[in-house]
PLY file of the C-alpha trace (Angstrom):
ply
format ascii 1.0
element vertex 379
property float x
property float y
property float z
element edge 378
property int vertex1
property int vertex2
end_header
0.16 0.15 0.09
1.49 3.41 -0.78
0.11 6.00 1.42
-0.61 9.45 -0.58
-1.85 12.78 0.19
-4.94 13.03 -1.73
-8.55 13.42 -0.06
-9.73 10.11 -1.99
-7.93 8.25 -4.75
-8.10 5.22 -6.51
-4.89 3.07 -6.52
-4.80 1.22 -9.83
-1.89 -2.07 -9.26
-0.57 -2.18 -13.12
1.31 -5.50 -12.56
-1.82 -7.32 -10.88
-3.70 -6.06 -14.14
-1.17 -7.70 -16.41
-0.93 -10.86 -14.35
-4.67 -11.00 -14.77
-4.22 -10.46 -18.61
-1.64 -12.86 -18.55
-4.18 -15.75 -16.89
-6.95 -14.84 -19.24
-4.80 -15.08 -22.20
-3.37 -18.71 -21.52
-6.43 -19.68 -20.56
-8.10 -18.79 -23.70
-5.13 -19.70 -26.00
-6.56 -17.01 -28.39
-6.30 -13.20 -29.19
-8.32 -10.89 -26.56
-10.34 -7.88 -27.13
-10.23 -6.59 -23.37
-13.23 -4.72 -22.63
-12.45 -1.16 -21.26
-15.79 0.79 -21.33
-17.35 2.69 -18.86
-13.79 4.33 -18.14
-12.20 1.05 -17.80
-14.88 -0.08 -14.95
-13.80 2.97 -13.01
-10.01 2.12 -13.58
-9.42 4.70 -16.05
-9.61 4.08 -19.92
-7.37 6.63 -21.40
-4.59 5.79 -19.03
-4.90 1.92 -19.65
-5.29 1.97 -23.25
-2.07 1.69 -24.37
-0.79 -0.26 -21.38
-3.30 -2.86 -22.86
-3.14 -2.26 -26.14
0.31 -2.71 -26.67
0.20 -6.45 -25.20
1.09 -9.16 -27.83
-1.64 -11.08 -27.08
-4.26 -8.24 -27.35
-6.01 -7.88 -30.70
-7.70 -4.78 -30.02
-10.02 -3.00 -27.37
-13.85 -2.99 -26.66
-15.78 -0.02 -25.53
-19.47 0.95 -24.97
-19.89 3.72 -27.15
-18.12 5.87 -29.86
-17.18 8.54 -27.45
-15.54 6.23 -25.21
-13.54 5.05 -28.78
-12.72 8.58 -29.48
-11.60 9.32 -25.71
-8.72 6.20 -26.64
-7.91 7.95 -29.55
-7.15 11.20 -27.84
-5.00 9.29 -25.54
-2.89 8.25 -28.47
-4.20 4.63 -28.80
-3.89 3.84 -32.63
-4.67 -0.16 -32.56
-8.32 -1.61 -32.97
-11.16 -0.18 -31.35
-14.32 -1.96 -31.37
-17.73 -0.21 -30.28
-19.71 -2.75 -28.84
-23.49 -0.57 -28.39
-23.87 0.41 -32.08
-24.10 3.91 -33.36
-26.41 6.34 -34.56
-26.36 7.95 -37.93
-24.88 11.30 -36.69
-22.06 9.18 -35.20
-21.19 7.46 -38.45
-18.63 9.77 -40.08
-16.78 9.73 -36.70
-16.54 6.26 -36.96
-15.21 6.36 -40.59
-12.87 9.10 -39.82
-11.22 7.41 -36.86
-11.06 3.98 -38.01
-13.47 2.49 -35.59
-14.76 -1.16 -35.87
-18.76 -1.38 -34.85
-21.14 -3.55 -33.87
-24.13 -3.73 -35.96
-27.28 -5.54 -35.72
-29.30 -5.15 -39.11
-28.94 -4.04 -42.37
-30.01 -0.84 -41.91
-27.07 0.05 -39.67
-24.74 -1.35 -42.30
-26.42 0.96 -44.86
-26.03 4.22 -42.68
-22.29 3.36 -42.02
-21.66 2.57 -45.60
-23.16 6.14 -46.47
-20.33 7.69 -44.73
-17.52 5.46 -45.99
-15.17 7.25 -48.40
-12.08 5.46 -49.98
-11.67 2.57 -47.23
-14.39 0.15 -46.24
-15.86 0.45 -42.65
-15.09 -2.87 -40.65
-18.03 -4.11 -38.74
-18.63 -7.06 -36.41
-22.22 -8.73 -37.01
-24.04 -9.65 -33.87
-26.14 -12.16 -33.41
-28.83 -12.27 -30.63
-28.71 -16.21 -29.39
-30.80 -15.34 -26.02
-29.81 -12.33 -24.58
-32.26 -10.09 -26.34
-30.45 -6.86 -26.37
-28.60 -6.12 -29.39
-28.13 -8.41 -32.49
-29.81 -9.97 -35.39
-32.15 -12.83 -34.49
-31.11 -16.04 -35.31
-33.62 -16.52 -38.44
-32.62 -13.31 -39.90
-28.87 -13.57 -39.07
-27.53 -15.46 -42.12
-29.48 -13.10 -44.41
-27.93 -9.95 -42.63
-24.54 -11.68 -43.28
-25.31 -12.14 -47.29
-26.50 -8.32 -47.48
-23.45 -6.89 -45.53
-21.05 -8.79 -47.42
-22.36 -7.77 -50.69
-21.83 -4.04 -49.86
-18.82 -2.88 -51.66
-17.41 -0.56 -48.86
-17.97 -2.80 -46.06
-15.47 -5.50 -44.54
-17.18 -8.11 -42.17
-14.15 -8.78 -39.59
-15.93 -10.26 -37.07
-19.39 -12.12 -36.07
-20.43 -12.22 -32.62
-22.81 -13.09 -29.84
-22.98 -12.58 -26.22
-23.62 -15.05 -23.38
-26.59 -14.21 -20.98
-25.68 -16.60 -18.62
-22.20 -17.76 -18.52
-21.36 -17.59 -14.69
-22.83 -20.96 -15.00
-21.57 -24.09 -16.56
-25.02 -25.70 -16.84
-27.07 -22.41 -17.52
-28.42 -21.23 -20.87
-24.56 -20.65 -22.14
-24.46 -23.99 -23.74
-27.66 -23.44 -25.50
-26.36 -20.35 -26.72
-23.40 -21.39 -28.18
-25.30 -24.23 -29.96
-27.43 -21.43 -31.85
-24.35 -19.61 -32.52
-22.51 -22.38 -34.19
-25.59 -23.44 -36.09
-25.66 -19.99 -37.72
-21.99 -20.00 -38.76
-22.21 -23.37 -40.22
-25.18 -21.72 -42.12
-23.46 -18.87 -43.20
-20.40 -21.16 -44.25
-22.76 -23.42 -46.21
-23.94 -20.19 -48.10
-20.11 -19.94 -49.59
-18.77 -17.41 -47.24
-15.15 -17.57 -45.18
-15.84 -16.75 -41.70
-14.26 -13.91 -40.28
-13.14 -13.72 -36.46
-15.60 -15.28 -34.29
-16.05 -14.14 -30.70
-18.66 -15.06 -27.71
-16.65 -15.38 -24.45
-16.52 -12.72 -21.62
-14.29 -13.40 -18.01
-16.79 -16.18 -17.12
-17.07 -18.14 -20.30
-13.00 -17.93 -20.90
-13.06 -20.40 -17.68
-16.20 -22.24 -17.91
-16.98 -22.64 -21.48
-14.14 -23.78 -23.44
-16.26 -24.17 -26.84
-17.26 -20.14 -26.56
-13.51 -19.11 -27.14
-13.73 -19.42 -30.91
-11.10 -16.83 -32.60
-10.80 -14.10 -29.71
-12.59 -13.57 -26.58
-13.85 -10.54 -24.86
-12.82 -10.38 -21.24
-13.91 -7.50 -19.04
-14.52 -7.70 -15.42
-11.52 -10.32 -15.30
-8.69 -8.13 -16.49
-9.44 -5.78 -13.16
-9.07 -8.88 -10.79
-13.03 -9.63 -9.89
-14.29 -13.35 -10.26
-17.96 -12.92 -10.21
-18.42 -16.81 -10.80
-18.90 -19.17 -8.47
-16.36 -22.18 -8.11
-12.63 -22.23 -7.25
-10.41 -19.54 -7.34
-9.13 -19.09 -10.60
-6.37 -16.68 -9.44
-7.41 -13.26 -10.70
-6.04 -10.47 -8.43
-8.22 -7.32 -7.78
-6.38 -4.16 -9.37
-8.05 -1.53 -7.83
-7.99 -0.06 -4.28
-10.06 2.91 -2.91
-8.51 4.93 -0.26
-9.57 8.08 1.41
-7.93 10.16 4.11
-9.44 11.11 7.71
-10.23 14.84 7.88
-11.11 14.66 11.31
-11.16 12.58 14.17
-13.35 13.08 17.18
-14.45 12.00 20.84
-18.25 11.31 21.53
-20.11 10.64 24.87
-22.32 8.12 24.94
-25.68 8.45 23.51
-24.30 11.33 20.70
-26.05 10.77 17.26
-24.43 10.87 14.16
-25.06 12.19 10.42
-28.39 12.07 8.42
-31.41 10.70 10.21
-29.10 10.01 13.16
-29.43 6.04 12.65
-26.44 5.40 14.37
-26.29 6.59 18.10
-22.87 6.16 20.07
-23.52 3.22 22.72
-20.42 4.39 24.85
-17.86 6.72 25.02
-16.03 6.28 21.51
-13.69 7.92 18.81
-14.96 8.39 15.40
-13.38 9.40 12.26
-14.82 11.46 9.14
-13.34 10.29 6.34
-13.06 12.18 2.85
-15.22 10.02 0.59
-19.15 9.81 0.30
-21.47 8.50 -2.26
-20.41 10.78 -4.76
-16.82 9.33 -4.96
-18.80 5.73 -5.14
-18.92 4.88 -1.43
-22.66 3.79 -2.09
-25.35 5.31 0.73
-26.30 1.43 0.74
-23.38 0.41 2.71
-24.71 2.51 5.31
-24.16 1.32 8.69
-23.06 -2.30 7.20
-19.65 -2.12 5.74
-16.04 -2.36 7.39
-13.14 -0.54 6.10
-9.30 -0.76 7.20
-7.03 1.54 8.96
-3.47 0.32 10.03
-3.87 -3.07 8.82
-7.03 -3.35 11.31
-11.08 -3.40 10.16
-13.29 -0.47 11.21
-16.77 -0.40 11.49
-18.90 2.24 8.87
-21.49 3.96 11.33
-24.14 6.17 10.44
-25.39 7.68 7.02
-23.14 7.82 4.05
-22.97 11.34 2.78
-22.17 12.55 -0.54
-18.58 13.92 0.65
-18.04 11.78 3.91
-18.72 8.96 5.79
-17.74 7.91 9.15
-16.31 5.25 11.24
-15.69 3.85 14.45
-12.01 4.33 15.43
-12.40 3.59 19.23
-9.64 0.77 19.19
-7.73 2.30 16.43
-4.62 4.37 16.59
-6.36 7.38 14.00
-5.80 10.43 13.38
-6.38 13.58 11.01
-4.81 12.78 7.72
-4.39 8.93 8.09
-5.42 6.81 4.96
-8.38 4.39 5.40
-8.95 1.64 3.06
-12.64 1.41 1.51
-11.82 -1.30 -1.05
-8.65 -3.16 -1.23
-6.04 -4.46 1.19
-3.94 -3.03 3.75
-1.22 -5.35 5.11
-3.17 -9.10 6.12
-6.78 -7.06 5.99
-8.87 -6.86 3.05
-12.33 -5.52 1.92
-13.54 -6.89 -1.52
-15.96 -5.11 -4.17
-17.80 -8.13 -4.17
-18.38 -8.20 -0.61
-19.60 -4.76 -0.85
-21.84 -5.63 -3.55
-23.39 -8.02 -1.73
-24.35 -5.30 1.27
-25.72 -3.40 -1.60
-27.34 -6.17 -3.27
-25.93 -5.81 -6.51
-22.46 -6.82 -8.41
-19.15 -5.81 -8.16
-19.12 -4.12 -11.83
-21.69 -1.54 -10.74
-19.48 -0.96 -7.30
-16.37 -0.47 -9.57
-18.21 1.68 -12.54
-19.28 4.08 -9.76
-16.27 5.16 -8.47
-16.60 8.79 -9.08
-14.34 11.22 -11.29
-13.17 13.36 -8.50
-11.10 10.50 -7.02
-7.63 10.74 -8.35
-6.46 7.62 -10.15
-3.06 6.62 -9.27
-1.32 4.35 -11.20
1.16 2.05 -9.42
4.27 -0.55 -10.72
6.74 -2.44 -9.05
5.00 -0.72 -5.74
5.85 2.70 -7.11
3.64 5.48 -8.37
4.18 5.65 -12.37
1.44 7.99 -13.18
-1.28 10.06 -11.60
-4.49 11.44 -13.15
-5.93 14.30 -11.26
-9.54 15.06 -11.58
-10.42 17.58 -13.94
-11.51 21.19 -12.65
0 1
1 2
2 3
3 4
4 5
5 6
6 7
7 8
8 9
9 10
10 11
11 12
12 13
13 14
14 15
15 16
16 17
17 18
18 19
19 20
20 21
21 22
22 23
23 24
24 25
25 26
26 27
27 28
28 29
29 30
30 31
31 32
32 33
33 34
34 35
35 36
36 37
37 38
38 39
39 40
40 41
41 42
42 43
43 44
44 45
45 46
46 47
47 48
48 49
49 50
50 51
51 52
52 53
53 54
54 55
55 56
56 57
57 58
58 59
59 60
60 61
61 62
62 63
63 64
64 65
65 66
66 67
67 68
68 69
69 70
70 71
71 72
72 73
73 74
74 75
75 76
76 77
77 78
78 79
79 80
80 81
81 82
82 83
83 84
84 85
85 86
86 87
87 88
88 89
89 90
90 91
91 92
92 93
93 94
94 95
95 96
96 97
97 98
98 99
99 100
100 101
101 102
102 103
103 104
104 105
105 106
106 107
107 108
108 109
109 110
110 111
111 112
112 113
113 114
114 115
115 116
116 117
117 118
118 119
119 120
120 121
121 122
122 123
123 124
124 125
125 126
126 127
127 128
128 129
129 130
130 131
131 132
132 133
133 134
134 135
135 136
136 137
137 138
138 139
139 140
140 141
141 142
142 143
143 144
144 145
145 146
146 147
147 148
148 149
149 150
150 151
151 152
152 153
153 154
154 155
155 156
156 157
157 158
158 159
159 160
160 161
161 162
162 163
163 164
164 165
165 166
166 167
167 168
168 169
169 170
170 171
171 172
172 173
173 174
174 175
175 176
176 177
177 178
178 179
179 180
180 181
181 182
182 183
183 184
184 185
185 186
186 187
187 188
188 189
189 190
190 191
191 192
192 193
193 194
194 195
195 196
196 197
197 198
198 199
199 200
200 201
201 202
202 203
203 204
204 205
205 206
206 207
207 208
208 209
209 210
210 211
211 212
212 213
213 214
214 215
215 216
216 217
217 218
218 219
219 220
220 221
221 222
222 223
223 224
224 225
225 226
226 227
227 228
228 229
229 230
230 231
231 232
232 233
233 234
234 235
235 236
236 237
237 238
238 239
239 240
240 241
241 242
242 243
243 244
244 245
245 246
246 247
247 248
248 249
249 250
250 251
251 252
252 253
253 254
254 255
255 256
256 257
257 258
258 259
259 260
260 261
261 262
262 263
263 264
264 265
265 266
266 267
267 268
268 269
269 270
270 271
271 272
272 273
273 274
274 275
275 276
276 277
277 278
278 279
279 280
280 281
281 282
282 283
283 284
284 285
285 286
286 287
287 288
288 289
289 290
290 291
291 292
292 293
293 294
294 295
295 296
296 297
297 298
298 299
299 300
300 301
301 302
302 303
303 304
304 305
305 306
306 307
307 308
308 309
309 310
310 311
311 312
312 313
313 314
314 315
315 316
316 317
317 318
318 319
319 320
320 321
321 322
322 323
323 324
324 325
325 326
326 327
327 328
328 329
329 330
330 331
331 332
332 333
333 334
334 335
335 336
336 337
337 338
338 339
339 340
340 341
341 342
342 343
343 344
344 345
345 346
346 347
347 348
348 349
349 350
350 351
351 352
352 353
353 354
354 355
355 356
356 357
357 358
358 359
359 360
360 361
361 362
362 363
363 364
364 365
365 366
366 367
367 368
368 369
369 370
370 371
371 372
372 373
373 374
374 375
375 376
376 377
377 378
């Protein structure tokens, strides 16, 4: 743990991230298209784009939106960038200009992109809905979509893909989706086409569904060290730690209430610390009176309603003072607070916890135990 002077900061361990990518790449045995949408799940997409994209086992990066892809270009990333969530007509020119790859679900989307294509064809990935029922052409329309898209002069079909809705279970619906996808791929091939890169696997599928690995995989949450699926620990290591400093530590008499709605009242003489992080920073209000954090390697209990800018902890038995660093997510010595544990308290998933870490939290990138890069909040 590197102690820093920022009021609230997310510490990103680059060594751990690369360890996770090594593990995912070895298990997949095919190139990766790591997902860095939603600001790299809260980890900082612009800072990580070239870090991840320069790896030899990475074929490109996946983002959610055109704006996210443009942020990568602005950060100097020149590799393949796949926009997963589609585009609108007014964004098509930017897709062509910045040489982005786009997921398409209908022939109308293909025509829209072709209309903006100039000399170079636009690169597309045809998505097939095999059960997620979100984006993608329905199975009965998929082969016809492929034929029409392939007949257009200004298109380059570089991928055909699907997304698994239930990949966290070995015996869930994922095997059914894989069978549907395989049948459609066979029909496309039977129509006389050579298939482009096929991809379907997210993190869970990389480990649980070998048949979904195809020609590329799209790991997301696993890049950042989170295992959302059950079973044995596969060895992923959490990359991010959220830390904040104590603004003030104060003594309370028995019966003193704290924070909004006075949901916690001191049961005895005690000492509380006011910490510089709140729900605006991603420390959810739903954790109120339930979470624990760490100071100097020891666990402390969160008390009272979590505010926008602050949260409070009972530090009666901790050696806590103004300026000390509290670990809200992550490790300190032998103690740990995991994102998946906080997600359970909030009745959600770790994705939401990480994506919710606010922009005003300074991102600090660590390599070999030393600070390599700092991204301060934009004022």
